[in-house]
Backbone bond lengths (Angstrom), bond angles and torsions (degrees), N, CA, C in turn:
res aa  C-N    CA-C-N  psi(-1)  N-CA   C-N-CA  omega(-1)  CA-C   N-CA-C  phi
1 M - - - 1.463 - - 1.524 109.76 -
2 K 1.309 116.24 138.12 1.457 121.32 -179.65 1.522 110.74 -69.46
3 D 1.321 114.73 156.47 1.458 120.09 174.96 1.517 109.84 -67.25
4 M 1.320 115.41 145.69 1.462 120.44 175.35 1.520 108.64 -93.41
5 H 1.312 115.07 143.17 1.461 122.28 179.87 1.525 108.88 -117.81
6 S 1.308 115.68 141.59 1.455 121.81 175.26 1.520 108.69 -88.12
7 V 1.342 117.00 131.38 1.462 120.65 -177.28 1.524 111.14 -133.25
8 L 1.328 114.14 154.96 1.451 122.42 173.97 1.520 107.19 -128.04
9 I 1.330 116.06 125.07 1.463 122.21 -175.90 1.524 108.91 -124.94
10 S 1.313 115.39 136.83 1.463 121.72 176.14 1.525 108.88 -98.19
11 L 1.338 116.34 134.04 1.462 122.66 175.74 1.522 107.64 -114.52
12 A 1.316 117.34 136.46 1.462 121.12 178.25 1.523 110.31 -150.53
13 S 1.333 114.84 148.51 1.465 121.13 177.18 1.524 109.06 -155.17
14 N 1.336 116.26 141.54 1.465 119.95 173.12 1.531 111.22 -121.42
15 Y 1.320 116.30 18.03 1.472 122.10 -178.79 1.522 107.99 -141.97
16 D 1.330 116.83 120.65 1.462 121.16 -178.65 1.535 109.11 47.44
17 Q 1.339 113.64 51.81 1.448 123.02 -165.50 1.521 115.01 -55.50
18 E 1.325 118.65 -54.02 1.462 119.80 -176.14 1.519 111.76 -61.32
19 K 1.322 116.53 -44.05 1.464 121.08 179.96 1.528 110.62 -61.90
20 N 1.312 116.97 -44.70 1.462 119.79 -176.53 1.534 112.76 -70.69
21 L 1.324 118.26 -37.16 1.461 119.12 176.14 1.525 110.68 -67.01
22 C 1.315 116.47 -38.75 1.468 120.71 177.57 1.528 110.50 -61.40
23 E 1.323 116.52 -47.10 1.470 120.02 179.23 1.523 111.07 -63.49
24 A 1.321 116.75 -40.14 1.469 120.16 179.29 1.530 110.48 -62.45
25 R 1.325 117.52 -42.25 1.476 120.25 178.15 1.529 110.79 -61.29
26 Q 1.333 117.17 -40.06 1.467 120.55 178.18 1.527 110.70 -62.77
27 R 1.312 116.37 -41.47 1.466 120.01 -179.51 1.531 111.47 -71.53
28 L 1.337 116.58 -37.83 1.466 119.54 177.95 1.529 111.16 -63.78
29 A 1.317 116.39 -32.47 1.468 120.84 179.46 1.535 111.45 -60.15
30 Q 1.326 117.12 -23.22 1.461 121.02 -179.68 1.532 112.61 -79.04
31 I 1.342 117.45 -18.98 1.470 119.55 -176.49 1.528 113.22 -120.59
32 L 1.342 117.20 -6.13 1.460 121.65 -178.21 1.522 109.88 -122.65
33 S 1.317 116.10 161.34 1.459 120.08 172.60 1.525 108.97 -133.88
34 F 1.311 115.44 163.60 1.466 122.66 -179.79 1.532 111.04 53.06
35 T 1.317 116.18 44.00 1.465 120.15 -176.80 1.530 111.20 -76.45
36 R 1.319 114.56 139.59 1.459 122.53 172.30 1.517 106.33 -132.56
37 Y 1.322 115.55 131.29 1.458 121.03 -178.88 1.520 109.67 -112.43
38 T 1.327 114.93 144.53 1.452 120.10 170.32 1.517 107.59 -77.41
39 Q 1.317 116.40 175.88 1.456 118.73 171.70 1.530 108.32 -68.45
40 E 1.314 116.33 164.82 1.466 121.71 174.92 1.523 107.43 -89.50
41 I 1.337 116.68 140.15 1.465 119.67 174.44 1.521 109.84 -131.95
42 W 1.333 114.97 148.62 1.461 122.48 178.50 1.515 109.39 -90.90
43 T 1.339 116.51 137.96 1.466 121.43 177.13 1.522 109.40 -138.56
44 D 1.316 114.58 161.54 1.462 120.42 174.26 1.523 109.74 -78.77
45 A 1.317 115.76 158.92 1.464 122.11 -179.45 1.522 111.09 -63.32
46 V 1.330 115.91 149.46 1.460 123.92 174.75 1.519 107.00 -121.89
47 G 1.321 117.67 143.61 1.468 120.56 177.85 1.513 111.30 68.16
48 N 1.353 116.86 -132.92 1.469 120.08 -176.99 1.525 112.74 -90.51
49 G 1.331 116.84 7.89 1.467 119.82 177.63 1.515 110.63 -69.04
50 K 1.323 115.79 168.45 1.458 119.96 177.89 1.515 109.44 -141.32
51 G 1.314 115.33 159.63 1.456 119.81 177.73 1.518 112.06 74.33
52 K 1.311 114.50 -167.43 1.458 122.18 179.07 1.523 109.70 -94.58
53 Y 1.316 114.94 140.12 1.458 121.35 175.96 1.516 109.81 -103.07
54 L 1.317 115.35 145.80 1.447 121.66 168.67 1.531 105.36 -107.02
55 N 1.341 116.22 125.81 1.464 122.14 -174.42 1.518 110.66 -122.86
56 Q 1.324 114.27 152.22 1.458 120.83 178.47 1.529 107.42 -159.80
57 L 1.326 115.82 152.76 1.462 120.89 174.29 1.522 109.57 -113.74
58 C 1.305 114.58 148.27 1.467 121.74 177.81 1.521 108.19 -125.20
59 H 1.316 116.15 124.20 1.461 121.64 171.63 1.519 105.98 -106.06
60 A 1.322 116.11 130.13 1.466 118.62 -174.81 1.521 110.78 -154.10
61 Q 1.320 114.16 179.91 1.462 122.84 175.01 1.529 107.60 -118.71
62 T 1.339 115.19 147.43 1.459 119.86 177.40 1.517 109.69 -150.61
63 Q 1.316 115.59 156.42 1.467 120.86 173.36 1.522 110.92 -89.64
64 H 1.335 117.08 -11.18 1.464 121.05 -176.87 1.526 112.02 -74.20
65 D 1.338 115.86 142.49 1.456 119.02 169.51 1.533 107.11 -73.31
66 A 1.318 116.67 171.22 1.469 120.88 -173.91 1.528 112.06 -60.02
67 A 1.322 117.62 -45.41 1.470 120.40 -177.44 1.531 111.35 -63.22
68 T 1.318 116.54 -41.98 1.462 120.28 179.44 1.526 110.54 -66.38
69 L 1.332 116.92 -42.23 1.456 119.96 179.26 1.527 111.02 -63.94
70 E 1.334 117.43 -42.96 1.471 120.89 176.76 1.527 110.22 -56.52
71 S 1.310 115.94 -43.93 1.459 121.31 179.11 1.530 110.99 -62.43
72 E 1.325 116.78 -41.88 1.466 121.15 177.66 1.526 111.23 -63.31
73 L 1.340 116.84 -41.04 1.465 120.38 179.66 1.525 110.74 -63.95
74 K 1.330 116.56 -42.91 1.472 120.16 179.35 1.533 110.58 -66.08
75 A 1.329 117.36 -34.55 1.469 120.99 177.50 1.529 110.27 -65.45
76 I 1.345 116.86 -39.90 1.467 120.04 177.31 1.525 109.53 -62.73
77 E 1.337 117.29 -45.71 1.471 120.57 178.43 1.527 110.33 -56.57
78 C 1.310 116.17 -46.70 1.465 121.40 -179.13 1.525 111.00 -64.11
79 D 1.325 117.00 -45.63 1.466 121.45 179.53 1.527 111.87 -61.46
80 M 1.329 115.71 -30.84 1.465 119.86 179.49 1.525 112.28 -83.04
81 G 1.331 116.78 -1.07 1.457 120.14 173.43 1.511 116.14 102.28
82 R 1.324 118.34 8.02 1.465 119.86 178.71 1.524 108.85 -69.37
83 T 1.332 115.36 131.38 1.463 120.32 -179.29 1.524 110.21 -127.73
84 L 1.318 115.67 160.49 1.454 121.75 177.04 1.531 110.13 -62.88
85 Q 1.329 116.73 -36.98 1.471 120.47 179.19 1.525 111.04 -62.92
86 E 1.329 116.96 -45.14 1.468 119.98 177.16 1.523 110.50 -60.57
87 K 1.331 116.56 -41.89 1.464 120.67 -179.98 1.533 110.00 -60.32
88 K 1.335 116.46 -43.62 1.468 120.73 178.80 1.522 111.36 -62.19
89 E 1.334 116.73 -32.49 1.469 121.47 -179.10 1.529 112.37 -85.17
90 G 1.330 116.92 -0.61 1.458 120.48 178.50 1.516 114.07 84.24
91 Q 1.325 117.01 8.30 1.466 120.39 178.11 1.529 108.70 -93.82
92 V 1.310 115.48 127.78 1.465 120.59 -179.53 1.522 108.35 -121.81
93 R 1.313 114.25 97.20 1.468 120.28 178.02 1.526 108.68 -62.21
94 I 1.328 116.04 -49.15 1.464 121.48 175.41 1.523 107.94 -156.05
95 D 1.319 115.19 140.22 1.457 121.69 175.96 1.516 106.76 -132.17
96 L 1.314 115.87 119.87 1.463 122.35 179.59 1.514 107.81 -118.52
97 D 1.321 116.67 112.32 1.463 121.00 -178.32 1.519 110.53 -117.31
98 L 1.320 115.17 130.49 1.457 120.93 174.04 1.526 107.17 -77.39
99 L 1.321 116.84 110.99 1.459 121.13 179.98 1.526 112.06 -88.59
100 Q 1.340 115.67 -33.89 1.466 118.54 -179.07 1.516 110.16 -152.29
101 H 1.336 114.70 138.91 1.466 122.68 175.17 1.520 105.51 -129.42
102 D 1.329 116.12 111.58 1.463 121.95 -169.39 1.533 107.74 53.73
103 R 1.310 118.75 -119.80 1.476 119.92 -177.96 1.529 113.19 -97.12
104 Q 1.320 117.44 -3.55 1.468 121.10 -178.05 1.519 110.87 -86.64
105 R 1.335 116.25 124.96 1.470 121.37 178.70 1.523 110.73 -96.29
106 Y 1.334 115.69 146.41 1.462 123.56 177.96 1.529 108.28 -129.10
107 H 1.321 116.84 170.04 1.470 121.93 179.28 1.533 109.46 48.61
108 L 1.314 115.63 56.51 1.463 121.33 -171.16 1.524 113.30 -58.17
109 R 1.332 118.09 -33.29 1.480 119.77 178.25 1.525 111.16 -63.23
110 D 1.323 117.44 -32.25 1.463 120.44 -177.86 1.526 112.43 -66.57
111 W 1.320 117.78 -27.76 1.463 121.18 -177.43 1.520 112.08 -61.95
112 S 1.337 117.41 -25.73 1.469 119.77 -179.30 1.526 112.65 -94.10
113 R 1.308 117.65 -2.69 1.467 119.99 178.10 1.535 109.03 -67.58
114 P 1.332 116.74 137.07 1.472 119.62 -176.32 1.523 114.24 -54.49
115 Y 1.342 118.15 -39.41 1.466 118.44 -178.11 1.526 112.03 -66.89
116 V 1.336 117.64 -34.60 1.463 120.12 178.32 1.526 109.23 -67.00
117 T 1.322 116.62 -45.83 1.464 120.85 178.81 1.520 111.02 -58.80
118 L 1.330 116.54 -47.61 1.464 121.51 -179.51 1.522 111.45 -61.92
119 L 1.328 116.68 -47.21 1.464 119.98 -178.10 1.531 111.71 -67.77
120 L 1.322 117.53 -34.48 1.465 120.01 176.41 1.523 110.66 -65.23
121 E 1.325 116.57 -40.66 1.465 120.12 177.16 1.519 110.19 -61.02
122 Q 1.333 116.87 -44.02 1.458 120.69 179.42 1.527 110.57 -64.34
123 Q 1.332 116.52 -40.74 1.452 120.37 179.97 1.525 109.93 -63.57
124 N 1.317 117.40 -41.72 1.458 120.88 179.48 1.517 111.35 -63.78
125 M 1.333 116.49 -33.48 1.456 119.89 177.27 1.530 110.94 -69.82
126 M 1.344 116.47 -29.24 1.458 120.89 -179.41 1.529 111.69 -78.89
127 S 1.323 117.04 -23.54 1.473 121.11 -175.26 1.511 111.89 -69.16
């Protein structure tokens, strides 16, 4: 049996937010195990995004190495209809970012975003 890895994934959407986060959780369930989700919170757009975002964090276990998991996350985004054109227009149907794989952190700018800090605090309280 492969080693299990602890991961932290950020979910975000600014388009049909509740539906898209729900679908993303269903798809993540197919590639992750022992998933725990924080509550969902609404935030204002950052960068070239627009509208309100719905954000959530997922702590889970996976057998995938970081590169394979990143590839799986991008495949889910693509399968859910995320396109480069939508990204250019500031529409984010779904954004799945690997924030941490075991002890390795990714998307370092995201760690200082207020919603990530808040959701991590809530997750730590739930642990």
